[in-house]
C-alpha positions in Angstrom: 148.4 128.9 99.1 144.7 128.4 99.3 144.8 126.6 102.6 144.9 129.8 104.6 141.7 130.9 102.8 140.0 127.5 103.3 137.1 128.9 105.6 136.3 131.6 103.0 136.3 128.9 100.3 133.8 126.9 102.3 131.6 129.9 102.8 131.6 130.7 99.1 130.9 127.0 98.2 127.9 126.8 100.7 126.5 130.1 99.4 126.7 129.0 95.8 125.0 125.6 96.5 122.3 127.6 98.4 121.8 129.9 95.5 121.8 127.2 93.0 119.2 125.1 94.9 117.0 128.2 95.6 117.0 129.3 91.9 116.9 125.8 90.3 120.0 126.5 88.3 121.5 123.8 86.0 122.9 120.8 87.9 126.2 121.0 86.1 127.1 123.8 88.4 127.0 121.5 91.4 129.7 119.3 90.0 131.9 122.3 89.1 131.6 123.8 92.5 131.9 120.5 94.3 135.1 119.4 92.5 136.6 122.9 92.1 135.4 124.8 95.2 137.3 128.0 94.9 137.4 128.4 91.1 134.0 126.9 90.5 132.5 129.2 93.0 134.2 132.3 91.5 133.0 131.3 88.0 129.5 130.8 89.4 129.4 134.2 91.1 130.7 135.9 88.0 128.1 134.3 85.7 125.2 134.8 88.0 126.0 138.1 89.7 128.8 140.2 88.2 127.8 139.7 84.6 124.2 140.4 85.4 124.9 143.6 87.5 123.7 142.0 90.7 127.0 141.7 92.6 125.6 143.6 95.7 123.4 140.5 96.3 126.4 138.4 97.1 127.1 140.2 100.4 123.7 139.5 101.6 123.9 135.9 100.6 127.3 135.4 102.3 125.9 136.8 105.5 123.0 134.3 105.3 125.4 131.5 104.6 127.5 132.3 107.7 124.6 133.2 110.1 121.7 130.8 109.8 119.5 133.3 111.8 120.4 136.2 109.5 117.5 135.9 107.2 115.0 135.6 110.1 116.5 138.6 111.9 116.4 140.7 108.8 112.7 139.9 108.4 112.0 140.8 112.0 113.6 144.2 111.4 111.5 144.7 108.3 108.4 144.0 110.2 109.4 146.4 112.9 109.8 149.1 110.3 106.7 148.3 108.2 104.0 146.2 109.8 102.4 144.9 106.6 100.6 141.7 105.6 103.5 140.6 103.3 106.1 141.2 106.0 104.1 139.3 108.6 103.7 136.4 106.2 107.4 136.3 105.3 108.5 136.4 108.9 105.9 133.6 109.8 107.4 131.5 106.9 110.9 132.0 108.4 109.6 131.0 111.9 108.0 127.9 110.4 111.3 126.8 108.8 113.2 127.6 112.0 110.8 125.4 114.0 109.3 128.2 115.9 105.8 127.0 115.2 103.9 128.9 117.9 105.3 132.2 116.8 104.6 131.3 113.1 101.0 130.4 113.9 100.5 133.7 115.9 101.6 135.7 112.9 99.6 133.6 110.4 96.5 134.0 112.5 97.1 137.8 112.7 97.1 137.8 108.8 93.8 135.9 108.7 91.4 138.9 109.0 89.6 141.3 106.9 89.9 140.6 103.2 92.4 137.8 103.9 90.1 136.0 106.4 89.3 133.2 104.0 92.6 133.3 101.9 93.4 129.6 101.2 97.1 130.3 101.3 96.9 131.8 104.7 94.7 129.0 105.9 97.0 126.3 104.5 100.0 127.9 106.3 98.0 127.9 109.5 97.1 124.3 109.0 100.8 123.4 108.6 101.8 125.2 111.8 99.0 123.5 113.7 100.1 120.1 112.3 103.7 120.7 113.5 102.2 121.6 116.9 100.3 118.3 116.8 96.9 120.2 117.2 95.1 117.7 115.0 91.6 119.1 115.8 92.7 122.5 114.6 94.1 120.9 111.4 90.8 119.2 110.7 88.9 122.4 111.3 91.0 124.3 108.8 91.1 121.3 106.4 87.3 121.3 106.2 87.3 125.0 105.3 89.8 124.2 102.5 88.2 121.3 100.9 86.7 123.2 98.0 89.9 125.1 97.2 91.8 123.8 94.1 95.2 124.8 95.6 94.5 122.4 98.5 93.6 119.4 96.5 97.1 118.0 95.9 99.0 119.8 98.7 101.2 118.6 101.6 98.7 120.2 103.8 96.0 117.8 102.6 98.3 114.9 103.6 98.5 116.5 107.0 94.7 116.5 107.1 94.5 112.8 106.3 97.1 112.1 109.1 95.1 114.2 111.5 91.9 112.3 110.8 93.8 109.1 111.6 95.3 110.6 114.8 91.9 111.6 116.0 90.4 108.2 115.3 88.4 109.0 112.2 89.7 106.1 110.1 87.0 106.5 107.5 87.7 110.1 106.8 91.4 109.4 106.8 91.2 106.8 104.2 88.8 108.8 102.1 91.3 111.7 102.1 94.3 109.5 101.3 92.4 107.9 98.4 91.7 111.3 96.8 95.5 111.8 96.4 96.4 108.3 95.4 97.5 109.1 91.8 100.1 107.2 89.9 103.5 109.0 89.1 102.8 111.8 91.5 102.1 112.6 95.2 104.9 110.4 96.5 105.0 111.8 100.0 101.2 111.4 100.4 101.1 107.9 99.0 104.0 106.8 101.3 101.9 108.2 104.3 98.9 106.2 102.9 101.0 103.1 102.9 102.0 103.9 106.5 98.3 104.4 107.4 97.4 101.0 105.8 100.2 99.3 107.8 99.1 101.0 111.0 95.5 99.9 110.6 96.5 96.2 109.9 96.1 96.1 106.2 99.6 94.7 105.5 98.7 93.3 102.0 97.3 96.6 100.8 100.3 98.5 102.2 102.7 96.2 100.4 100.7 96.5 97.1 100.9 100.3 97.3 104.7 100.1 98.0 105.2 97.7 95.1 103.4 100.2 92.8 105.7 102.9 94.0 108.8 100.9 93.5 107.7 100.0 89.9 107.2 103.7 89.2 110.6 104.6 90.6 112.2 102.0 88.2 110.8 103.9 85.2 112.3 107.2 86.2 115.4 108.5 84.5 118.6 109.2 86.6 117.7 112.8 87.2 114.2 112.0 88.4 115.6 109.3 90.7 118.0 111.8 92.3 115.2 114.4 92.8 113.1 111.8 94.5 115.8 110.0 96.4 114.2 110.7 99.7 111.0 109.1 98.7 112.7 106.1 97.2 114.6 105.6 100.5 111.5 105.9 102.6 109.7 103.3 100.5 112.7 101.0 101.0 112.6 101.5 104.8 108.9 101.0 105.0 109.1 97.8 102.9 111.8 96.5 105.2 109.6 97.2 108.3 106.8 95.3 106.6 109.1 92.3 105.9 110.3 92.3 109.5 106.6 92.1 110.6 106.1 89.1 108.5 109.1 87.4 110.1 107.8 88.0 113.7 
């Protein structure tokens, strides 16, 4: 009976997964929706929308699940109607996610004026867009402006700054920046990039030592933490394998 409605069931399931991830809802919902796509999705929608009086949001969410460009198109229309700082930032963020980096950067730059000229959040978003465009000198220029900002100190953008120093040949600055974020039980993406940097600059032993520390930290994680950091665990394994192959050559 449900076979004829299978496409709708898939859309409902995808939307529920999206909503659960976006709102950091309890992971038990994942398993309910995964093993009981139709009934699990209906229960999830009832609990999170109908029972809370927000059923009108489901229609918007389903449109977004079906049309990956829906959210961006909606933000474009909102900006056309009301050209505000917030609407520009929201659309720029969507462009960045969509890989439309030049358009994102243009909007971010238009936001960096007046009272927002030195806004660290705007500058960090500009830095990120420039990084994806491989404009490492622009990344460094923005990174230098942000060095005194607390929000920048443990950010992904600072990792991009370290990589940009390396890409432009400033190895001393690159290592200095990497070291500032080499803190145990945190900053996993940054520290993996640091291990990559050490490998690329010929310090194989140091790179292996950092990867070993990361592996030991992963061993101490509970199962939930391991699942949350699965991508980092996998990257450490791949990089360790690359280093082992280098030893064999």
